C-alpha positions as CSV (number, residue, x, y, z in Angstrom):
1,X,74.4,-47.9,-39.6
2,X,72.7,-44.9,-38.0
3,X,74.2,-42.0,-36.1
4,X,72.6,-40.9,-32.8
5,X,73.2,-39.4,-29.4
6,X,72.7,-40.3,-25.7
7,X,70.8,-37.3,-24.6
8,X,71.9,-36.5,-21.0
9,X,74.3,-33.9,-22.4
10,X,71.1,-32.0,-23.2
11,X,69.4,-32.5,-19.8
12,X,69.2,-28.7,-19.4
13,X,66.9,-28.6,-22.5
14,X,63.3,-29.5,-22.7
15,X,62.3,-32.6,-24.8
16,X,61.3,-30.3,-27.7
17,X,64.5,-28.3,-27.5
18,X,66.6,-31.4,-27.3
19,X,65.1,-33.1,-30.4
20,X,65.5,-29.8,-32.3
21,X,69.2,-29.6,-31.3
22,X,69.8,-33.2,-32.4
23,X,67.9,-33.0,-35.7
24,X,69.7,-29.9,-36.8
25,X,73.0,-31.9,-36.7
26,X,71.5,-34.4,-39.1
27,X,71.3,-37.3,-36.7
28,X,68.8,-40.1,-36.9
29,X,68.4,-41.5,-33.4
30,X,68.2,-40.6,-29.7
31,X,69.0,-42.7,-26.7
32,X,66.7,-41.6,-23.9
33,X,67.3,-41.9,-20.1
34,X,64.3,-43.1,-18.1
35,X,66.0,-42.5,-14.7
36,X,69.0,-43.6,-12.7
37,X,72.4,-42.1,-13.7
38,X,71.2,-40.6,-17.0
39,X,68.2,-39.0,-15.3
40,X,64.8,-38.6,-16.9
41,X,64.8,-35.1,-18.2
42,X,63.3,-36.2,-21.5
43,X,61.1,-39.1,-20.4
44,X,58.3,-39.1,-17.9
45,X,58.1,-42.9,-17.7
46,X,55.0,-43.1,-15.6
47,X,53.0,-40.8,-17.8
48,X,54.1,-42.7,-20.9
49,X,53.3,-46.1,-19.4
50,X,49.7,-45.2,-18.6
51,X,48.7,-43.2,-21.7
52,X,48.8,-44.5,-25.3
53,X,48.0,-40.9,-26.4
54,X,51.1,-39.6,-24.6
55,X,53.2,-42.3,-26.3
56,X,51.7,-41.5,-29.7
57,X,52.4,-37.8,-29.2
58,X,55.9,-38.5,-28.0
59,X,56.8,-40.6,-31.0
60,X,55.1,-38.2,-33.4
61,X,57.3,-35.4,-32.3
62,X,60.4,-37.6,-32.9
63,X,59.1,-38.7,-36.3
64,X,58.4,-35.1,-37.3
65,X,62.2,-34.4,-36.7
66,X,63.2,-37.5,-38.6
67,X,64.3,-39.2,-35.4
68,X,63.7,-42.6,-33.7
69,X,64.6,-44.0,-30.3
70,X,67.6,-46.4,-30.4
71,X,67.3,-47.4,-26.8
72,X,66.0,-46.4,-23.4
73,X,68.6,-46.2,-20.7
74,X,68.3,-46.7,-16.9
75,X,71.9,-47.1,-15.6
76,X,71.7,-48.1,-12.0
77,X,72.6,-50.9,-9.5
78,X,69.7,-53.4,-9.2
79,X,71.8,-55.8,-7.1
80,X,73.0,-53.2,-4.6
81,X,73.2,-54.2,-0.9
82,X,71.2,-51.1,-0.2
83,X,67.7,-52.6,-0.4
84,X,66.0,-49.3,-1.2
85,X,68.5,-48.6,-4.0
86,X,68.2,-52.1,-5.4
87,X,64.4,-52.0,-5.3
88,X,64.2,-48.6,-7.0
89,X,66.7,-49.7,-9.7
90,X,64.8,-53.0,-10.3
91,X,61.5,-51.3,-10.5
92,X,62.8,-48.7,-13.0
93,X,64.4,-51.4,-15.2
94,X,61.2,-53.4,-15.3
95,X,59.2,-50.3,-16.1
96,X,61.7,-49.4,-18.8
97,X,61.5,-52.8,-20.4
98,X,57.7,-52.5,-20.4
99,X,57.8,-49.0,-22.0
100,X,60.3,-50.2,-24.6
101,X,57.9,-52.9,-25.6
102,X,55.0,-50.6,-25.8
103,X,56.9,-48.1,-27.9
104,X,58.8,-50.6,-30.1
105,X,62.2,-49.6,-28.8
106,X,64.4,-52.6,-29.3
107,X,67.0,-52.1,-26.5
108,X,67.2,-51.1,-22.8
109,X,70.7,-50.1,-21.6
110,X,72.1,-50.2,-18.2
111,X,74.8,-51.7,-15.9
112,X,75.1,-55.2,-14.6
113,X,75.3,-53.8,-11.1
114,X,77.7,-54.7,-8.3
115,X,76.6,-56.6,-5.1
116,X,78.1,-56.6,-1.7
117,X,80.8,-59.1,-0.7
118,X,78.5,-61.4,1.3
119,X,75.0,-61.5,2.8
120,X,75.8,-59.2,5.7
121,X,77.9,-56.5,3.9
122,X,76.3,-53.1,3.5
123,X,78.7,-51.7,0.8
124,X,79.4,-52.9,-2.7
125,X,82.7,-54.8,-3.4
126,X,84.5,-55.0,-6.7
127,X,86.9,-58.0,-6.7
128,X,89.3,-58.0,-9.6
129,X,92.1,-60.2,-8.3
130,X,92.2,-63.9,-7.3
131,X,94.5,-63.4,-4.3
132,X,94.2,-62.9,-1.4
133,X,91.7,-65.8,-1.8
134,X,89.0,-63.9,0.0
135,X,88.5,-62.0,-3.2
136,X,87.6,-65.3,-5.0
137,X,85.1,-66.1,-2.3
138,X,83.5,-62.7,-2.8
139,X,83.5,-63.1,-6.6
140,X,81.8,-66.5,-6.5
141,X,79.2,-65.3,-4.0
142,X,78.3,-62.3,-6.1
143,X,77.9,-64.3,-9.3
144,X,76.2,-67.4,-8.0
145,X,73.9,-65.8,-5.4
146,X,73.2,-62.4,-6.8
147,X,74.0,-61.6,-10.4
148,X,73.0,-64.8,-12.2
149,X,69.7,-65.3,-10.4
150,X,68.7,-61.6,-10.9
151,X,69.6,-61.4,-14.6
152,X,68.0,-64.8,-15.4
153,X,64.8,-63.2,-14.2
154,X,65.3,-60.1,-16.2
155,X,66.2,-62.1,-19.3
156,X,62.8,-63.9,-19.0
157,X,61.0,-60.5,-18.7
158,X,63.0,-59.1,-21.6
159,X,62.3,-62.1,-23.9
160,X,58.6,-61.9,-23.0
161,X,58.6,-58.2,-23.9
162,X,60.6,-58.6,-27.1
163,X,63.3,-56.3,-25.8
164,X,67.1,-56.8,-25.6
165,X,69.3,-55.6,-22.7
166,X,72.5,-53.7,-23.4
167,X,74.8,-53.8,-20.4
168,X,77.6,-51.2,-20.5
169,X,81.0,-52.8,-19.7
170,X,82.0,-50.3,-17.1
171,X,84.7,-50.7,-14.5
172,X,83.4,-50.9,-11.0
173,X,80.5,-53.2,-12.0
174,X,80.5,-57.0,-12.3
175,X,80.2,-57.2,-16.1
176,X,83.0,-55.0,-17.3
177,X,85.0,-57.1,-19.8
178,X,84.0,-59.4,-22.8
179,X,84.6,-62.4,-20.6
180,X,82.3,-61.2,-17.7
181,X,79.7,-60.1,-20.3
182,X,79.7,-63.6,-21.9
183,X,79.7,-65.2,-18.5
184,X,76.5,-63.4,-17.6
185,X,74.9,-63.9,-21.0
186,X,75.7,-67.7,-21.0
187,X,74.2,-68.1,-17.5
188,X,71.2,-65.7,-17.8
189,X,70.1,-65.9,-21.5
190,X,70.4,-64.4,-24.9
191,X,68.4,-61.3,-24.3
192,X,71.3,-60.1,-22.3
193,X,74.0,-58.5,-24.3
194,X,76.2,-55.4,-24.2
195,X,76.1,-51.8,-24.9
196,X,79.7,-51.6,-26.2
197,X,81.5,-48.5,-25.2
198,X,85.2,-48.4,-26.4
199,X,86.1,-45.7,-23.8
200,X,85.8,-48.2,-20.9
201,X,87.7,-50.9,-22.8
202,X,90.8,-48.7,-23.6
203,X,91.5,-47.9,-20.0
204,X,91.3,-51.6,-19.1
205,X,93.9,-52.4,-21.7
206,X,91.3,-54.1,-24.0
207,X,91.5,-53.5,-27.8
208,X,88.0,-52.5,-28.9
209,X,88.4,-54.2,-32.3
210,X,89.4,-57.4,-30.5
211,X,86.4,-57.1,-28.1
212,X,84.1,-56.6,-31.1
213,X,85.4,-59.8,-32.7
214,X,84.8,-61.8,-29.4
215,X,81.3,-60.4,-28.7
216,X,80.2,-60.1,-32.3
217,X,80.8,-63.8,-32.9
218,X,78.3,-64.4,-30.1
219,X,75.7,-61.9,-31.4
220,X,76.2,-60.2,-28.0
221,X,76.5,-56.5,-29.1
222,X,73.0,-54.9,-28.8
223,X,74.0,-51.2,-28.8
224,X,77.1,-49.0,-29.2
225,X,78.3,-45.9,-27.4
226,X,80.7,-43.7,-29.3
227,X,83.1,-42.2,-26.7
228,X,86.8,-41.9,-26.7
229,X,89.5,-42.1,-23.9
230,X,92.9,-40.4,-23.8
231,X,95.6,-42.5,-22.0
232,X,98.4,-40.5,-20.4
233,X,101.4,-42.9,-20.0
234,X,103.3,-40.6,-17.7
235,X,100.3,-40.5,-15.3
236,X,99.7,-44.2,-15.7
237,X,103.3,-44.8,-14.5
238,X,102.4,-43.0,-11.3
239,X,98.8,-44.0,-10.7
240,X,98.2,-47.1,-12.7
241,X,95.0,-47.7,-14.7
242,X,92.7,-48.0,-11.6
243,X,93.1,-44.3,-10.9
244,X,91.0,-43.1,-8.0
245,X,91.5,-39.4,-8.7
246,X,88.4,-37.3,-9.5
247,X,87.6,-37.0,-13.2
248,X,88.2,-33.3,-12.8
249,X,91.9,-33.8,-12.1
250,X,92.6,-33.9,-15.9
251,X,96.3,-32.9,-15.7
252,X,97.2,-35.8,-13.4
253,X,94.7,-38.5,-14.2
254,X,95.9,-41.7,-16.0
255,X,93.0,-41.5,-18.4
256,X,90.3,-39.1,-19.4
257,X,87.1,-39.4,-21.5
258,X,87.3,-37.5,-24.7
259,X,85.2,-36.8,-27.7
260,X,85.5,-39.2,-30.7
261,X,88.9,-38.8,-32.4
262,X,90.5,-36.8,-29.5
263,X,91.8,-39.8,-27.7
264,X,92.5,-42.2,-30.5
265,X,93.0,-41.7,-34.2
266,X,90.3,-41.6,-36.8
267,X,92.0,-44.6,-38.3
268,X,91.4,-46.6,-35.1
269,X,87.8,-45.5,-35.0
270,X,87.4,-46.5,-38.7
271,X,88.8,-49.9,-37.7
272,X,86.2,-50.1,-35.0
273,X,83.3,-49.2,-37.4
274,X,84.6,-51.8,-39.9
275,X,84.8,-54.5,-37.2
276,X,81.2,-53.7,-36.1
277,X,80.0,-54.2,-39.7
278,X,82.2,-57.3,-40.2
279,X,80.9,-59.0,-37.1
280,X,77.3,-58.4,-37.5
281,X,76.5,-55.1,-35.7
282,X,74.7,-52.7,-38.1
283,X,72.6,-50.6,-35.7
284,X,73.3,-47.3,-34.0
285,X,76.4,-45.4,-33.1
286,X,75.2,-43.4,-30.1
287,X,77.4,-40.5,-29.2
288,X,78.1,-40.0,-25.5
289,X,79.7,-36.7,-24.6
290,X,81.8,-36.6,-21.4
291,X,84.8,-34.6,-22.6
292,X,86.1,-32.3,-19.8
293,X,88.1,-30.1,-22.3
294,X,85.3,-29.2,-24.6
295,X,81.9,-27.5,-24.3
296,X,78.8,-29.6,-24.9
297,X,78.3,-28.2,-28.4
298,X,82.0,-28.3,-29.5
299,X,82.5,-31.9,-28.1
300,X,79.3,-33.1,-29.6
301,X,79.9,-31.5,-33.0
302,X,83.4,-32.9,-33.1
303,X,82.1,-36.4,-32.6
304,X,79.4,-35.9,-35.2
305,X,81.9,-34.7,-37.8
306,X,84.4,-37.4,-37.1
307,X,81.9,-40.2,-37.1
308,X,80.1,-39.0,-40.2
309,X,83.4,-39.2,-42.1
310,X,84.0,-42.9,-41.3
311,X,80.7,-44.6,-40.6
312,X,79.3,-47.2,-43.0
313,X,75.7,-46.4,-43.8
314,X,74.8,-48.6,-46.9
315,X,74.8,-52.3,-47.3
316,X,77.8,-53.7,-49.3
317,X,77.3,-54.6,-52.9
318,X,78.0,-57.9,-54.5
319,X,81.7,-58.6,-55.0
320,X,81.5,-57.8,-58.7
321,X,85.4,-57.7,-59.0
322,X,85.7,-61.3,-57.7
């Protein structure tokens, strides 16, 4: 396995400054945003698409620092009922797939998106209950009319480009659990997989090790985000897990993103790393820092230290003892 970082935490730095900051921590990979939610502070996608010289220079700078790109990321909503937003997200995703192919980046990360509830709705709708039965009608419309047709097309484009898609299982979007991930993959194609982030599983009540077993058996884990979540049971008793309070209300929120090891024990994280190895994922652990209690440097460094202490880098030896 390799240790890397999702670079939006350094969006205030130039590309050169960012790779210097990453390299000095002894990391091996960077996950670069091409637009959408992560922004594009470290990647001018249009410039890179049109110029092979620009691509060579970009990769040479990374190589000089001992770094490679684990994934390009363009988290957005390509099935949005807002046609302008959907078009922009779709165009960015297709550009990112093309750039990944040109630069030998194996994975493009993003969200499944979330459509409206029917053809005339103008706002997104996230149905998570089967009753009242209208929610079921919304769910079926979204999957059959919007999600599956869209991602079938993207699967074809990704396969043609030799690139895998890593969908982050994030609440508020259609694919947010192992079941919905596999539902989309089964319908759209095998280039579609997940960017597994335990932080979004914990607050849904999903055990990350269990999710790794389910998804790993299907070879559906294409990338991994290393981010923790603290669950506050007292606040859960008040607000439940679908807590609508702003993330800044840390004292009263039911759950809060934390740096690795600050929400769950190092033993639990070690179990996650072991499960990844056991069920076939041996790629990158990409640190995502969204800890409201720590500075960027302190939260990032804490995650680096904790993950370096438990990650499995080498291949196993023969069972000489057996």
